[in-house]
C-alpha positions as CSV (number, residue, x, y, z in Angstrom):
1,M,257.8,281.4,300.2
2,T,257.0,277.9,299.0
3,E,259.9,275.5,299.3
4,T,260.6,273.5,296.1
5,I,261.2,269.8,296.6
6,D,263.8,268.3,294.4
7,P,262.2,265.5,292.2
8,A,264.9,263.1,293.0
9,T,264.3,263.6,296.7
10,R,260.6,263.2,296.3
11,L,261.1,260.0,294.3
12,A,263.3,258.6,297.0
13,G,260.7,259.4,299.6
14,L,257.9,257.7,297.6
15,R,260.1,254.6,297.1
16,R,260.6,254.5,300.9
17,E,256.9,254.6,301.4
18,I,256.4,251.7,298.9
19,D,259.1,249.7,300.7
20,G,257.3,250.3,304.0
21,I,254.0,249.2,302.5
22,D,255.6,246.1,301.0
23,E,257.1,245.1,304.4
24,E,253.7,245.6,306.0
25,I,251.9,243.4,303.5
26,H,254.5,240.7,304.1
27,R,254.2,241.1,307.9
28,L,250.4,240.7,307.6
29,L,250.8,237.6,305.4
30,V,253.1,236.0,308.0
31,A,250.5,236.9,310.7
32,R,247.7,235.4,308.6
33,S,249.7,232.2,308.2
34,A,250.1,232.0,312.0
35,I,246.4,232.2,312.5
36,I,245.8,229.5,309.8
37,D,248.3,227.3,311.6
38,E,246.2,227.7,314.8
39,L,243.0,227.2,312.9
40,I,244.3,223.8,311.6
41,K,245.0,222.7,315.2
42,V,241.6,223.9,316.5
43,K,239.4,222.6,313.6
44,G,241.4,219.6,312.4
45,T,240.7,220.4,308.8
46,A,243.1,217.8,307.3
47,V,240.1,215.7,306.1
48,T,237.0,215.8,303.9
49,G,237.7,219.1,302.2
50,A,236.5,221.0,305.3
51,A,238.5,224.1,304.3
52,F,236.2,224.9,301.4
53,R,233.7,227.6,302.1
54,P,232.3,228.9,298.8
55,A,229.7,231.1,300.4
56,R,232.2,232.7,302.7
57,E,234.6,233.3,299.8
58,A,231.9,234.9,297.8
59,D,231.0,237.2,300.7
60,L,234.7,238.2,301.2
61,M,235.0,238.9,297.5
62,R,231.9,241.1,297.4
63,R,233.3,243.1,300.3
64,L,236.6,243.4,298.6
65,V,234.9,244.8,295.4
66,E,232.8,247.2,297.4
67,R,235.7,248.8,299.2
68,H,238.1,248.8,296.2
69,R,239.3,252.2,294.9
70,G,242.1,253.6,292.7
71,I,243.7,252.8,289.4
72,L,244.6,249.2,290.2
73,P,242.3,246.9,288.2
74,V,239.8,245.1,290.4
75,V,240.6,241.8,288.7
76,T,244.2,242.2,289.7
77,V,243.1,242.5,293.3
78,E,240.9,239.5,292.8
79,H,243.8,237.5,291.5
80,L,246.0,238.5,294.4
81,W,243.3,237.6,296.9
82,R,242.6,234.3,295.2
83,E,246.3,233.3,295.3
84,I,246.4,234.1,299.0
85,V,243.2,232.3,299.9
86,S,243.8,229.2,297.7
87,T,247.3,228.8,299.1
88,F,246.1,229.0,302.7
89,T,243.2,226.7,301.9
90,F,245.8,224.2,300.5
91,L,247.8,224.5,303.7
92,Q,244.6,223.6,305.8
93,A,243.6,220.6,303.7
94,H,245.7,219.4,300.7
95,Y,243.7,219.4,297.5
96,E,244.4,219.3,293.8
97,V,242.6,220.7,290.8
98,Y,241.5,218.8,287.7
99,M,240.9,220.9,284.6
100,D,238.7,220.2,281.6
101,G,241.1,220.6,278.7
102,G,239.0,219.1,275.9
103,R,238.2,222.3,274.1
104,D,240.5,225.1,275.1
105,P,243.3,223.8,277.4
106,V,245.3,227.1,277.4
107,A,242.3,229.2,278.5
108,M,241.4,226.5,281.0
109,R,244.8,226.5,282.5
110,D,244.8,230.3,282.7
111,L,241.4,230.1,284.5
112,A,242.6,227.5,287.0
113,R,245.8,229.4,287.8
114,F,243.9,232.7,288.2
115,Y,241.5,231.2,290.7
116,F,243.5,228.5,292.5
117,G,247.0,229.9,292.2
118,F,250.4,228.2,291.5
119,T,250.8,226.4,294.8
120,V,247.9,224.0,294.2
121,P,248.7,221.0,291.9
122,A,246.7,221.1,288.7
123,H,246.1,218.3,286.2
124,L,244.7,218.6,282.7
125,E,242.1,216.0,281.7
126,S,240.6,215.2,278.3
127,G,237.1,216.2,279.1
128,P,234.4,216.9,281.7
129,E,233.6,213.3,282.4
130,E,237.2,212.6,283.2
131,V,237.3,215.6,285.5
132,I,234.3,214.5,287.4
133,A,235.6,210.9,287.7
134,A,238.9,212.2,289.1
135,V,237.1,214.4,291.7
136,A,234.8,211.4,292.6
137,R,237.9,209.3,293.4
138,S,239.3,212.0,295.7
139,V,238.5,213.3,299.1
140,S,238.8,217.1,298.7
141,D,239.9,217.8,295.1
142,L,238.2,220.2,292.8
143,G,237.3,220.0,289.1
144,I,236.7,222.8,286.6
145,V,234.4,222.1,283.7
146,Q,234.0,224.5,280.8
147,T,230.3,225.4,280.3
148,A,230.3,225.4,276.5
149,Q,231.2,221.9,275.1
150,P,231.5,220.5,271.6
151,S,228.4,218.8,270.2
152,W,229.9,215.3,270.6
153,V,230.4,215.7,274.4
154,G,227.5,214.1,276.2
155,P,225.4,215.5,279.1
156,W,228.3,215.4,281.6
157,W,226.2,216.9,284.4
158,R,224.3,213.5,284.5
159,L,227.3,212.4,286.6
160,L,226.6,215.0,289.3
161,G,224.4,215.0,292.3
162,G,223.5,212.6,295.1
163,D,226.4,211.6,297.2
164,G,228.9,212.3,294.4
165,P,230.4,215.4,293.0
166,R,228.3,218.5,292.5
167,I,228.6,222.0,291.3
168,I,229.9,224.4,294.1
169,A,231.0,227.6,292.2
170,R,230.7,229.4,288.9
171,L,233.5,231.2,287.1
172,P,234.3,234.0,286.5
173,F,232.9,235.4,289.7
174,I,233.3,239.0,288.7
175,E,231.7,239.4,285.2
176,L,233.0,242.3,283.2
177,P,233.8,242.9,279.5
178,G,237.4,242.2,278.5
179,R,238.5,240.7,281.8
180,V,241.4,238.2,282.0
181,A,240.6,234.6,282.8
182,D,237.1,234.9,281.4
183,L,236.4,231.3,280.3
184,P,232.8,230.4,281.5
185,A,233.1,227.4,283.7
186,L,231.7,225.5,286.7
187,V,233.6,224.2,289.7
188,V,232.7,220.7,291.0
189,S,233.5,219.0,294.3
190,N,232.5,216.2,296.4
191,P,229.8,217.3,299.0
192,I,231.3,219.8,301.5
193,S,230.2,221.0,304.9
194,E,228.9,224.5,304.1
195,P,226.5,226.2,306.7
196,I,225.2,228.6,304.1
197,G,223.2,227.3,301.1
198,P,223.9,228.4,297.5
199,E,222.1,231.4,296.1
200,V,221.6,229.7,292.7
201,L,220.7,226.1,292.2
202,A,221.7,224.0,289.2
203,H,218.9,221.7,287.9
204,A,219.4,218.8,285.6
205,L,216.3,218.0,283.5
206,V,215.4,215.6,280.7
207,G,213.0,216.8,278.0
208,V,211.4,216.3,274.6
209,G,211.0,219.1,272.1
210,D,213.1,220.7,269.4
211,R,212.5,224.4,270.4
212,D,215.1,226.6,272.1
213,P,213.8,227.4,275.6
214,S,216.5,230.0,276.4
215,E,214.3,233.1,275.9
216,A,211.4,231.7,278.0
217,L,213.8,230.7,280.8
218,E,215.5,234.1,280.7
219,V,212.1,235.9,281.0
220,E,211.6,234.0,284.3
221,G,215.1,234.8,285.6
222,F,216.5,231.4,284.8
223,E,219.5,230.5,282.7
224,L,220.2,227.6,280.4
225,L,223.8,226.7,281.2
226,A,224.1,223.7,278.9
227,R,222.1,221.5,276.6
228,H,222.7,218.1,274.9
229,D,220.4,216.8,272.2
230,D,220.1,213.2,271.3
231,G,217.3,212.7,268.7
232,P,214.0,213.8,270.2
233,R,215.4,213.6,273.7
234,S,217.3,216.6,275.2
235,E,219.0,217.1,278.5
236,F,219.4,220.5,280.1
237,L,221.4,222.1,282.9
238,V,219.5,225.2,284.2
239,A,220.4,227.8,286.8
240,A,217.6,229.2,288.9
241,P,217.4,231.2,292.2
242,A,217.5,228.9,295.1
243,E,214.2,230.1,296.5
244,T,212.4,229.3,293.2
245,P,210.4,226.0,293.2
246,V,211.5,223.6,290.5
247,E,207.9,223.6,289.3
248,Q,208.4,227.1,288.0
249,V,211.4,226.0,286.0
250,I,209.3,223.2,284.5
251,A,206.5,225.6,283.7
252,A,208.9,227.9,281.9
253,F,210.0,225.0,279.7
254,A,206.4,224.2,278.9
255,R,205.7,227.7,277.8
256,A,208.6,227.3,275.3
257,G,207.0,224.1,274.0
258,V,209.4,221.7,275.7
259,E,208.2,219.0,278.0
260,V,210.7,218.2,280.8
261,R,210.8,215.7,283.6
262,E,213.2,214.0,286.0
263,P,214.4,217.2,287.6
264,R,217.4,216.9,289.9
265,V,219.4,219.4,291.8
266,V,223.1,218.9,290.9
267,G,224.6,221.6,293.0
268,G,224.6,225.4,293.3
269,Y,226.7,228.5,293.6
270,A,226.9,232.1,294.9
271,R,225.5,234.6,292.5
272,P,228.3,236.2,290.4
273,I,229.0,239.9,290.6
274,R,228.0,241.6,287.4
275,H,230.5,244.4,287.3
276,V,229.6,246.7,284.4
277,G,230.5,250.3,285.4
278,P,232.6,252.4,283.0
279,S,235.5,252.2,285.4
280,A,235.2,248.4,285.9
281,G,238.6,247.7,284.5
282,A,240.4,250.2,286.7
283,S,238.8,251.5,289.8
284,G,236.6,248.6,290.8
285,T,232.9,248.5,291.2
286,T,230.7,251.0,292.7
287,D,227.9,250.6,295.1
288,A,225.1,249.2,293.0
289,D,227.0,246.6,291.0
290,A,228.0,244.6,294.0
291,S,225.0,245.3,296.3
292,A,222.5,244.3,293.6
293,N,224.0,240.8,293.6
294,R,223.7,240.1,297.3
């Protein structure tokens, strides 16, 4: 004879299980903070933004997406993880975030808080050039610049590269339809100590020609991130796989009828996860979505 369990009793048991899990999560966070405290003492990461590791963060996020299961949306897990990591990074080396609020300040603030949490101080600037200038004056601060800009905004990426600020990340990192915090943007920072190079390089080029090179670039596996036209002269910001010689990028422009010159690498980033499965909003990625972007 099967014993019938009273629903109230079962609910009480389930709530006790949840309480136990919550306590374990908190215990692990406290344990993580103790390790970070020891890490600070060993590495001395209170200077030069040494706590930033974009490639490591990308690898951790890919592994998180691969192992995710269940009804909890993967972007919720991403946000929780970002809050934890950003806070512990802040504890290792104080940094602040400067946001490009020139076009959509509300969406920009949402993006910044989603990726960098509520512990890290955040400041709204009037445009991308102001963001880059603020980062340049700092030691370890970050800037977020919206990719799409009004026509009157100049080629802000001209300020990047060399010993100054450069692109280190692209947002959103998990790309899926209808996700929260979906404003396309780039993260800039002063040069950081990163043992692993970026998977995608951002090239700044100057060109002449009134044609749209987007399709020709896409055929070659490149992406036109931004463009600014000033009479017959245009400036481009293009993303290309890191292993691709810049000559191939120039050749793709030429096939589109645009002559470009003065190529410069102005940073790079980990390749985003294109998360497109039917259960993307709920149960996380499967297999191919994450592994294809390694």
